[in-house]
C-alpha positions in Angstrom: 21.0 148.8 138.6 17.6 149.1 137.6 14.9 146.4 139.0 12.8 145.1 136.4 12.6 141.3 136.5 10.3 140.9 139.3 6.6 140.0 138.7 5.7 143.1 140.5 7.3 145.7 138.2 6.4 143.4 135.0 2.8 143.8 136.2 3.2 147.8 136.5 4.8 147.8 133.0 2.1 145.4 131.6 -0.4 148.1 132.9 0.8 151.1 131.8 0.8 150.0 128.3 -2.9 150.6 128.2 -2.7 153.9 129.6 0.2 155.5 127.7 0.9 156.9 124.2 4.1 158.1 123.9 5.4 160.8 121.1 9.2 160.5 120.7 11.2 164.1 120.2 12.7 164.1 117.9 11.2 161.6 115.3 14.4 160.2 114.3 17.0 160.0 117.0 19.6 158.6 115.3 19.8 160.6 111.8 18.8 163.8 113.8 21.1 163.6 117.0 24.4 161.9 115.4 24.4 159.1 117.7 27.3 156.7 117.0 26.1 153.1 117.1 29.6 151.9 117.6 30.4 154.2 121.3 28.5 152.9 124.7 25.5 154.9 125.2 24.2 156.1 128.6 21.0 158.0 129.4 20.6 161.0 131.9 17.7 161.5 133.5 16.2 164.1 135.9 14.2 161.7 138.7 14.4 158.0 139.2 11.1 156.6 138.2 9.7 153.5 137.4 7.1 154.6 134.8 9.7 157.0 133.1 12.1 153.9 132.7 9.2 151.5 131.4 8.0 154.2 128.8 11.7 154.4 127.4 12.4 151.1 127.5 9.3 150.7 125.2 10.9 153.6 122.6 14.1 152.4 122.4 13.1 148.7 121.7 11.4 150.6 118.8 14.4 152.9 117.5 16.7 150.1 118.0 18.4 152.2 121.3 20.0 150.6 123.8 17.3 149.2 126.6 17.9 151.2 129.6 17.6 148.0 131.8 20.5 146.7 130.2 23.6 147.7 132.1 26.9 149.0 130.6 29.5 147.1 130.9 33.5 147.8 130.5 36.3 145.7 131.1 34.1 143.4 133.4 32.6 146.4 135.1 29.1 147.0 134.9 27.0 150.2 135.9 23.5 151.3 135.2 22.9 152.4 131.7 20.6 155.2 133.3 22.4 157.9 135.5 19.6 160.0 137.4 20.2 163.2 139.0 17.9 162.6 141.8 15.9 159.6 143.3 12.5 159.3 143.4 10.1 161.3 145.7 8.3 159.4 148.6 4.8 160.4 149.4 6.1 162.3 152.3 9.2 164.1 152.7 11.9 165.0 150.5 13.9 163.0 147.4 15.9 160.1 148.5 19.6 160.9 148.7 21.4 161.5 145.7 24.8 160.1 146.4 24.4 157.0 144.3 23.8 158.9 141.3 26.8 161.2 141.5 28.6 158.0 142.3 27.8 156.7 138.5 29.0 160.0 137.0 32.5 159.2 138.9 32.4 155.6 137.8 32.0 156.4 134.2 34.7 159.2 134.6 37.0 156.8 136.2 36.8 154.5 133.5 37.8 157.2 131.0 40.6 157.7 133.4 41.6 154.2 133.0 41.1 153.7 129.4 42.2 156.7 126.9 40.5 154.7 124.6 36.8 155.0 125.9 34.3 157.4 124.8 30.8 156.9 126.1 28.1 159.2 124.9 26.0 160.6 127.6 22.3 161.5 126.2 20.0 163.4 128.1 16.0 162.1 128.0 13.6 164.3 129.1 9.9 162.6 130.1 6.5 164.8 129.7 3.4 163.6 131.2 1.3 166.1 129.7 2.4 169.8 128.7 0.4 171.8 130.7 2.2 175.3 131.3 2.2 176.7 135.0 0.0 179.6 136.0 1.3 182.8 137.5 -1.3 182.1 140.1 -1.2 178.3 140.6 -4.4 176.6 141.9 -4.7 173.3 143.7 -5.4 171.3 140.8 -2.0 172.6 139.3 -0.4 171.3 142.5 -2.3 167.8 142.4 -0.7 167.4 138.9 2.3 168.6 139.7 5.0 168.0 137.0 8.6 168.5 138.1 9.2 165.8 141.2 5.8 164.0 141.2 5.5 161.3 144.3 4.5 157.9 143.2 0.7 158.6 144.1 0.7 161.7 142.0 2.4 160.0 139.2 -0.1 157.6 138.9 -2.8 160.3 138.7 -0.4 161.6 135.5 -0.4 158.2 134.0 -4.2 157.7 134.3 -5.3 161.4 133.2 -2.3 162.3 130.7 -0.6 159.2 129.6 -2.2 159.7 126.3 0.2 163.2 125.8 3.7 161.5 127.2 6.3 162.8 125.1 9.6 161.8 125.6 12.5 163.9 124.2 16.6 162.9 123.2 19.0 165.4 123.5 22.4 165.5 121.2 24.6 163.0 122.9 27.4 164.7 124.9 30.8 162.9 124.3 32.4 161.9 128.1 35.9 161.3 126.4 35.7 165.2 125.5 34.5 166.4 129.1 37.4 163.9 130.5 40.1 165.5 128.5 38.8 168.8 128.7 38.4 168.9 132.7 39.5 166.0 134.2 37.8 163.1 136.1 37.6 163.8 139.5 34.7 163.9 141.8 34.6 167.6 141.3 33.8 167.3 137.7 30.6 164.5 138.5 29.2 167.5 140.5 29.7 169.8 137.4 28.1 167.1 135.3 25.1 167.2 137.5 25.1 170.7 137.8 24.8 171.2 133.8 22.4 168.8 133.4 19.5 170.0 135.9 20.1 173.3 134.1 19.8 171.7 130.6 16.3 169.9 132.0 15.2 173.3 133.0 15.7 174.8 130.0 13.9 171.8 128.2 11.1 172.1 130.2 10.7 176.0 129.5 10.8 174.9 126.0 8.4 172.0 126.0 5.8 173.7 127.8 6.5 177.6 127.6 6.0 180.4 129.9 3.9 180.8 132.7 0.3 181.8 131.5 -1.3 185.3 133.2 -5.1 184.9 133.7 -6.4 187.3 131.1 -8.1 189.7 133.4 -4.8 190.2 135.6 -3.0 190.7 132.0 -5.5 193.3 130.8 -5.0 195.4 134.3 -1.5 195.0 133.9 -1.2 196.4 130.5 -4.1 199.0 131.3 -1.8 200.3 134.1 1.4 200.9 131.8 2.7 204.2 131.0 2.3 204.2 127.5 -1.3 202.8 127.3 -2.4 205.6 130.1 -0.6 208.1 127.8 -2.9 207.0 125.1 -5.8 207.1 127.0 -5.2 210.9 127.8 -4.7 211.5 124.3 -7.8 209.8 123.5 -9.9 211.4 125.9 -8.7 214.7 124.6 -8.8 214.5 121.1 -12.3 212.5 120.8 -13.5 214.9 123.6 -14.8 212.2 125.8 -14.0 211.1 129.6 -10.8 209.6 130.6 -13.3 206.2 131.9 -14.9 206.0 128.2 -11.2 205.9 126.6 -10.3 203.7 129.4 -13.1 201.5 128.4 -11.9 201.9 124.7 -8.9 200.6 125.5 -10.1 197.4 127.2 -12.2 196.7 124.4 -9.3 196.6 122.1 -7.5 194.4 124.3 -10.5 191.9 124.4 -10.5 192.1 120.5 -6.8 191.7 120.3 -5.9 189.3 123.2 -5.3 185.7 122.9 -7.0 183.3 125.5 -4.6 179.9 125.4 -6.0 177.1 126.7 -3.9 174.0 127.0 -6.9 171.6 127.3 -8.3 172.6 123.8 -4.7 172.3 122.7 -5.2 168.7 123.5 -8.7 168.1 122.0 -7.3 169.8 118.9 -4.1 167.8 118.8 -6.2 164.7 118.4 -8.4 166.3 115.7 -5.9 167.6 113.6 -3.9 164.3 114.0 -6.8 162.5 112.4 -7.3 165.6 109.8 -3.5 165.2 108.6 -4.3 161.4 108.3 -7.3 162.1 106.2 -5.9 164.7 104.3 -2.3 163.8 103.8 -0.1 160.8 103.1 2.8 162.3 105.4 4.2 165.8 106.4 7.7 166.3 105.8 9.7 168.1 108.3 13.2 169.9 107.9 15.2 171.7 110.0 13.1 171.6 113.3 16.0 170.9 115.4 18.0 174.0 115.2 14.7 176.0 115.9 14.5 173.9 119.4 18.0 174.5 120.1 17.2 178.2 119.4 14.3 178.0 122.2 16.9 176.2 124.5 19.4 179.0 124.1 16.8 181.5 125.3 15.9 183.3 122.2 12.4 185.0 121.6 11.3 183.3 118.4 9.2 185.0 115.7 7.9 182.6 113.1 7.7 184.1 109.7 6.0 181.6 107.0 4.8 182.1 103.9 1.1 182.2 103.6 -0.4 179.5 100.9 -3.4 178.6 103.1 -5.9 178.7 105.8 -4.3 175.2 106.8 -1.1 177.3 107.4 -2.2 178.1 110.9 -3.0 174.9 111.9 0.0 172.9 110.3 2.8 174.8 111.8 1.4 174.9 115.3 0.5 171.5 115.2 3.9 170.7 113.8 5.8 172.6 116.6 3.9 170.8 119.1 4.7 167.5 118.1 8.3 168.7 117.7 8.5 169.4 121.2 7.9 173.1 121.2 4.9 175.4 122.3 2.8 176.5 119.4 2.9 180.0 119.2 0.8 183.1 119.6 -0.3 183.6 116.1 -1.6 187.6 114.7 -4.7 186.6 112.7 -6.4 188.8 110.4 -9.8 190.1 111.9 -11.6 188.7 109.3 -11.1 185.1 110.7 -12.8 186.1 114.3 -16.2 184.5 113.2 -17.9 182.2 115.3 -17.4 179.4 116.0 -13.7 179.7 114.6 -12.8 182.9 116.3 -13.1 181.7 119.8 -11.5 178.6 118.8 -8.4 180.1 117.5 -8.1 182.2 120.2 -8.0 179.6 122.8 -5.6 178.1 120.1 -3.1 181.0 120.6 -4.0 183.5 118.0 -4.3 187.1 118.7 -6.3 189.4 116.1 -5.4 192.4 114.1 -7.5 194.5 111.9 -6.0 194.9 108.7 -5.5 198.8 108.9 -5.0 200.6 112.1 -6.3 204.0 110.5 -4.1 206.5 112.2 -6.1 205.1 115.7 -3.3 206.0 118.2 -5.4 204.4 121.1 -5.4 200.7 119.1 -1.6 201.0 117.8 -0.8 201.9 121.4 -2.7 198.8 123.0 -1.7 196.5 120.1 2.3 197.7 120.4 2.0 197.1 124.2 0.4 193.4 123.8 3.4 192.6 121.6 5.9 193.9 123.7 4.0 191.6 126.7 4.5 188.7 124.5 8.3 189.3 123.9 8.8 190.1 127.5 6.8 186.9 128.7 9.2 184.9 126.5 5.8 183.4 124.1 6.9 183.1 120.5 4.9 184.8 118.3 3.7 183.9 114.5 2.7 186.2 111.7 2.6 186.5 108.3 4.5 189.0 106.5 2.7 188.5 103.0 -0.4 190.3 104.7 -2.4 187.6 102.8 -2.6 184.3 101.1 -0.7 184.1 98.0 -3.1 183.7 94.7 -0.7 182.8 92.5 2.1 180.5 94.3 4.6 183.2 94.3 5.6 185.0 97.3 4.1 188.5 97.9 5.6 191.8 98.4 6.0 192.0 102.3 4.1 194.1 104.6 6.0 195.8 107.0 3.6 197.0 109.9 4.6 193.5 112.1 8.1 193.3 111.5 8.3 197.3 112.3 6.6 196.9 115.6 9.0 193.8 116.1 12.4 196.0 115.6 10.8 198.7 117.5 10.1 196.2 120.6 13.6 195.3 120.2 14.7 199.0 120.1 12.9 199.5 123.6 15.1 197.2 125.1 14.1 193.5 124.5 15.3 191.4 127.3 16.2 188.7 125.1 17.8 188.2 121.5 14.8 188.0 119.1 15.2 185.6 116.5 12.8 185.6 113.4 12.6 182.0 111.6 11.3 181.8 108.2 8.9 178.9 107.4 8.5 177.6 104.2 5.0 175.8 103.6 3.8 173.6 101.3 1.3 171.4 99.8 0.6 168.9 97.0 -3.0 170.0 97.0 -3.9 173.6 98.5 -7.8 173.0 98.9 -8.0 177.1 97.7 -6.6 177.0 94.6 -9.7 176.6 92.5 -11.0 179.9 94.5 -7.7 181.7 93.8 -7.8 181.8 89.9 -11.7 183.1 90.3 -10.7 185.8 92.4 -8.0 186.6 89.8 -10.4 186.7 87.0 -12.5 189.1 89.0 -14.4 187.3 91.2 -15.1 189.0 94.2 -13.4 187.6 97.2 -15.9 185.6 99.7 -16.1 186.8 103.2 -14.9 183.9 105.8 -18.0 182.0 107.6 -18.5 178.9 109.1 -20.3 177.5 106.2 -16.8 177.8 104.1 -15.3 175.6 106.8 -17.6 173.2 106.6 -17.7 173.1 102.5 -13.8 172.5 102.8 -14.4 169.5 105.3 -16.8 168.1 103.0 -14.4 167.9 100.0 -11.7 166.1 102.3 -9.6 163.8 99.9 -6.3 162.5 98.9 -4.1 165.5 99.3 -0.6 164.3 98.7 2.1 165.4 101.3 2.4 168.5 103.1 5.9 170.3 103.6 7.2 172.2 106.5 10.8 173.8 106.1 12.6 176.0 108.6 14.9 178.4 107.0 18.2 180.2 108.0 17.0 182.2 111.1 17.6 186.1 111.3 18.8 187.5 114.3 17.0 191.1 114.8 19.7 192.6 117.2 22.5 191.5 114.6 20.9 193.0 111.8 20.5 196.1 113.5 24.2 196.1 114.2 24.7 195.3 110.4 22.9 198.4 109.6 23.6 200.8 112.6 26.2 199.9 114.7 25.9 202.1 117.4 21.7 201.5 117.4 21.7 201.0 121.2 23.6 204.3 121.9 21.3 206.1 119.9 18.3 205.1 121.8 19.8 205.0 124.7 20.1 209.0 124.3 16.4 209.6 122.9 14.5 206.3 123.5 11.2 208.2 121.4 13.5 209.3 118.5 12.6 207.5 115.1 15.8 207.1 113.6 16.3 207.9 109.7 17.9 204.2 109.1 14.9 202.5 111.0 12.6 202.6 107.7 15.3 201.3 105.7 16.2 198.7 108.1 13.0 197.1 108.2 12.8 196.8 104.7 16.2 195.1 104.0 14.7 192.8 106.8 11.4 192.0 105.2 13.2 191.3 101.9 15.6 188.9 103.8 12.9 187.0 105.1 11.4 186.4 102.1 14.6 185.3 100.4 15.1 183.0 103.2 11.7 181.7 102.9 12.2 180.7 99.4 15.6 179.4 100.4 13.6 176.6 102.5 11.6 175.9 99.6 10.6 172.2 99.3 10.8 170.3 96.1 8.0 167.9 95.1 6.9 165.4 92.7 3.7 167.6 92.1 5.9 171.0 91.7 8.2 169.0 89.4 6.0 167.4 86.9 4.1 171.1 86.7 6.9 172.9 86.0 8.2 170.6 83.2 4.5 169.8 81.9 3.8 173.9 81.9 7.6 174.1 80.0 6.6 171.6 77.4 5.1 172.0 73.9 1.3 171.7 74.2 1.6 171.2 77.7 2.1 167.4 77.1 4.9 164.9 77.0 5.0 161.0 76.8 5.7 159.4 80.1 9.6 158.2 79.1 10.6 161.8 77.9 9.0 163.1 81.3 10.7 160.8 83.5 14.2 162.0 81.7 13.2 165.5 82.2 12.5 164.5 86.2 15.6 162.9 86.4 17.8 165.5 84.8 15.9 167.9 87.3 16.6 165.9 90.7 20.2 165.8 89.7 20.5 169.6 89.0 18.8 170.1 92.2 21.5 167.9 94.2 24.5 169.1 92.3 24.1 172.6 92.6 21.8 173.0 95.6 19.8 176.5 95.7 20.6 176.7 99.6 21.2 174.2 102.3 17.8 174.7 103.6 16.1 173.5 100.4 15.0 170.0 100.5 14.6 167.6 97.6 12.4 164.6 97.2 13.8 161.1 97.8 13.1 158.7 95.4 13.9 158.4 91.6 12.0 160.0 88.6 9.5 156.7 88.8 8.8 157.4 92.5 8.2 160.5 91.8 5.8 160.7 88.6 3.8 157.8 90.3 3.3 159.9 93.2 2.4 163.0 91.2 -0.2 160.9 88.9 -2.0 159.4 92.2 -3.2 163.0 92.7 -5.1 163.4 89.7 -4.0 166.3 88.5 -2.9 165.4 85.1 -4.6 164.0 81.9 -3.2 160.5 80.9 -3.7 159.7 77.5 -3.0 156.1 76.3 -0.8 155.5 73.1 0.7 152.9 71.5 4.2 154.7 71.4 3.9 155.5 75.3 1.2 157.1 77.5 1.2 160.8 77.3 0.9 162.9 80.2 -0.8 166.6 79.5 -2.6 169.4 81.1 -6.0 170.8 79.7 -6.7 174.4 79.9 -8.3 174.2 83.3 -5.4 171.9 84.7 -2.5 174.1 83.3 -4.3 177.4 85.1 -4.4 175.6 88.4 -0.9 174.0 88.1 0.9 177.4 87.8 0.4 177.5 91.1 2.5 174.7 92.3 5.0 175.6 89.6 5.4 179.2 90.8 6.5 177.5 94.3 9.5 176.2 92.9 10.1 178.4 89.8 13.1 180.7 91.5 15.2 177.5 91.9 15.3 177.2 88.1 15.6 180.7 87.1 19.3 181.0 86.7 20.0 177.4 85.0 16.8 178.0 82.4 18.4 181.5 81.7 21.8 179.7 80.8 20.0 177.0 78.9 18.3 180.0 77.1 21.3 182.0 76.4 23.0 178.8 74.4 19.7 177.9 72.9 19.4 181.5 71.0 23.0 181.8 70.4 24.8 179.5 67.9 27.7 179.5 70.3 28.4 181.8 73.3 31.3 182.3 75.7 31.1 182.0 79.5 31.4 185.7 79.7 28.8 186.1 77.8 26.2 184.0 79.6 27.3 185.8 82.9 26.9 189.2 81.1 23.3 188.2 79.9 22.3 187.1 83.7 24.1 190.0 85.3 21.8 192.4 83.2 18.5 190.0 84.3 19.4 189.3 87.6 18.3 192.5 89.3 14.7 192.1 87.9 14.5 188.6 88.7 15.5 189.2 92.3 13.1 191.5 92.8 10.4 189.6 91.6 11.3 186.3 92.8 13.3 187.6 96.2 16.5 185.1 94.9 19.5 185.4 97.0 22.4 183.7 95.6 25.6 185.2 97.3 28.4 183.9 94.8 26.4 184.7 91.7 29.6 183.8 89.3 30.1 180.4 91.1 26.8 179.6 91.0 26.6 180.2 87.0 30.0 178.2 86.6 28.5 175.1 88.9 25.6 175.2 86.4 27.5 175.1 83.5 29.8 172.3 84.4 26.9 170.3 85.2 25.4 171.0 82.1 28.6 169.7 80.4 28.8 166.8 82.5 25.2 165.6 81.6 26.1 166.2 77.7 23.4 168.8 77.6 26.2 171.6 76.6 29.6 171.4 74.8 32.5 173.8 74.4 33.6 174.4 71.1 36.1 177.1 69.6 33.5 179.3 69.4 31.9 179.0 72.6 29.2 176.8 74.2 26.7 175.0 71.9 23.9 172.8 72.7 24.4 168.7 72.2 22.0 168.0 69.6 21.0 164.8 71.0 19.7 166.3 74.3 17.8 169.3 72.7 14.6 168.8 73.9 15.5 168.5 77.5 17.3 171.8 77.4 14.7 173.3 75.8 11.8 172.3 78.1 14.5 173.9 80.6 14.7 176.9 79.0 11.0 177.5 78.3 10.7 177.6 82.2 11.8 181.3 81.8 9.2 181.9 78.8 6.6 184.3 80.5 9.5 186.2 82.7 11.2 187.0 79.7 8.0 188.3 77.7 7.0 190.4 80.9 10.6 191.7 80.8 10.4 192.2 76.7 7.5 194.3 77.2 8.8 196.5 79.7 12.4 197.0 77.8 11.0 197.8 74.6 8.5 200.3 76.1 11.1 201.9 77.7 13.3 202.4 74.6 10.3 203.8 72.6 9.2 205.8 75.2 12.4 206.7 77.5 10.5 209.6 79.6 7.7 207.6 80.3 6.4 207.9 83.7 6.3 204.7 86.0 2.7 204.7 86.4 2.4 204.6 82.6 4.8 202.2 82.5 2.9 199.8 84.3 -0.6 200.5 82.7 0.6 200.1 79.2 2.7 197.1 80.2 -0.3 195.7 81.6 -2.5 196.1 78.7 0.5 194.9 76.2 0.5 191.7 78.4 -2.8 191.0 78.0 -2.7 191.1 74.2 0.5 189.2 74.1 -1.3 186.2 76.4 -4.3 186.4 74.3 -2.5 185.6 71.0 -0.3 183.2 72.6 -2.5 181.2 75.0 -1.0 182.6 78.3 -2.8 181.5 81.3 -0.4 182.2 84.1 -2.2 184.4 86.7 1.1 186.2 87.4 1.4 187.3 84.0 -1.1 189.9 84.2 -0.7 190.6 87.8 -0.5 194.7 88.4 1.1 194.3 91.6 3.9 192.4 89.6 4.4 195.0 87.2 4.6 198.0 89.8 7.7 196.0 91.6 9.3 195.5 88.6 9.1 199.1 87.5 10.2 200.3 90.8 13.4 198.3 90.5 13.7 199.9 86.9 13.8 203.2 88.7 16.0 202.3 91.3 18.5 200.8 88.2 18.0 204.5 86.5 16.2 203.3 83.4 12.9 205.2 84.0 12.4 209.0 83.9 15.0 209.4 81.4 14.6 212.8 79.1 16.3 211.1 76.3 17.3 207.7 75.0 19.4 205.7 76.8 22.5 203.7 74.9 22.9 201.1 77.5 19.2 200.3 77.6 19.0 200.0 73.8 22.2 197.9 74.1 20.5 195.8 76.5 17.4 195.9 74.3 18.9 194.6 71.4 20.7 191.7 73.5 17.5 190.6 75.5 15.2 190.4 72.5 17.4 187.8 71.2 16.3 185.5 74.0 12.6 185.7 72.9 11.0 183.5 70.9 11.0 185.0 67.2 7.6 184.6 66.7 6.8 186.4 70.1 9.7 188.8 69.6 8.0 190.2 66.3 4.5 190.3 67.6 5.9 192.2 70.7 8.0 194.4 68.7 4.9 195.6 66.3 3.0 195.8 69.2 5.2 198.2 70.9 5.3 200.2 67.8 1.8 200.3 67.4 1.3 201.3 70.6 3.0 204.7 69.7 0.3 205.9 67.2 -2.5 205.1 69.2 -4.4 207.3 72.1 -3.1 206.6 75.8 -4.9 204.1 77.7 -7.2 205.7 80.3 
């Protein structure tokens, strides 16, 4: 049994409390690890340690877990609740004999042999006093603070200097009943359990602290000596007619510009600063899916984080969350525009490596950057980059830039030693500091260059920003993706490693689209995004509180009844809680009224709130289209609804990166839910809206108004000019959008986004609607059906404007 009742041990525990602050991973062990409260629990630890047991006891009391000092008693027999793999290490000599701890395993197994109903849960527990990664050339300092098996003297030093950075990590409990039934209960199994546990603890430490770090100059020498960079240096000297020494110096300059200089000391300091910052800014950070990512690390995957890009806060938030979830902050590909003093040096020490916006055919820079990225993968560092290339100014995902993805795939093709897995990450905020700046840029104001003054200006405006959201989406294993595209890719690359296969570019493009779809699949719905969605779809952008609450309740039920994906998160609480949370942020106008307070958006608020609506609009386009079909047709059959959706889904998918594998089943589920909520009813002629709930259905349907108007512009122009070129269609569509927006007061920035119209015209060309020499009968039928979905007033203006454009001179 563990000794803890003497005055000596009690005194040590009392003193330790003053020096120790413990962070628990995962933060909610009971819910995240599926611990069964009705079954006995035994902790498995690597090394016997008085300080470790004391720290564990403090945490188990806080979370309602069994105290490690309390023995496990079965049928009148007792054994320690903690099983260690090795004894404490003395000041001199080796660890104590491990047989006592193996005997504990044997005793537990014997109990399971005697009682077939017994099922003890074994939970591995790892403690880390500080998280400094090892060095490839460890120094005396590292030896003094060695963490694997410290003596009591070293442990005292660790508690003194690193006690404020103590992490306790709980792992999934293992059923000892399952082990006994599958493998037996003899002493051989006890030894096997100990070996498996040692491997587990070794992997956990690698996940928590990361791979050994080389010295920066040592890394440069290794990379400069590589065959790829040597060849690039030779080619640079020859093509630029400079000496080889000059070309080599240039390559070293590129490395110095690119490479990170990770510093654990800075990370520890930033952890405290960021803890203060998040507490100052946000009421909470909601995290979903971290456990599955931690498991990928544990299983030896090379992790590449591919988050959406909303704000400069993204860099800080994701690294901070990973640190607190027991994983090493990634090396981040940051734009060279962020390499300004003092942020640049700090970002670099925090793991950022800098990349130019364009390589401009610079073969030497390309070779150096590629070699550096390969080195990160080979050493096992996790990497992060933003596939959108820049921050979204509209709140929607941008079309992906494939450069970094292509380099990642090429690294795999060159023979990556480990499975490379992309982890899409959805980052969301109740308040994005840059939103007002984004709208100024979209209206034509020149983008400001990043500087230290912007940082100070942002800090000065700190306030209540609500909550933040970090959702980890469905991972994508790159090797498996290549297998799906080209099963023989390994053989092809082995035969000719320098070739560029024809299937490579399509494979990268498909991968990029999949990444964006999986980011959207992990969307976090919040009070702000829901209220914005509802008010922007309401008449005059206003609703009384009672109607707003009813609509919130409807959307919450809809999201839960027909989830977009298993990775999407829906806020907890009811409509009253959500409305209260949203109004606290003072983003909406509240006007007292004797019939009930009215919540509304003025013009400035409406423009800004489109950003938050656009974060989640993809979750509602299918139910909104169903609602629209039913409202615009007096009666419509299920087949009629499906026909409309199947016609528009390719465009919506291209615009919003939708991914609904079973489209028909998904539509049927929405229709069934609408019936259950008495929004619609089935009559002999087809589906019809229920008059009493028409307002709710109408608000939902209006979610699609701007999107349908965009499609209406494109389809009607195509019908009138079937031979129009894609570039001309984009130009005329944008001009007509501005005309329509002025007449109907459309403030959403994406309605006038050139890139969005380019995306849609590319998709229309793929579908065969562009480049026709004569009128397309299927298009005419589609336009006729589609125009029926538009608001009658908008439809009339649109048709008249399209006809009028035929009689005018082309727009230059």
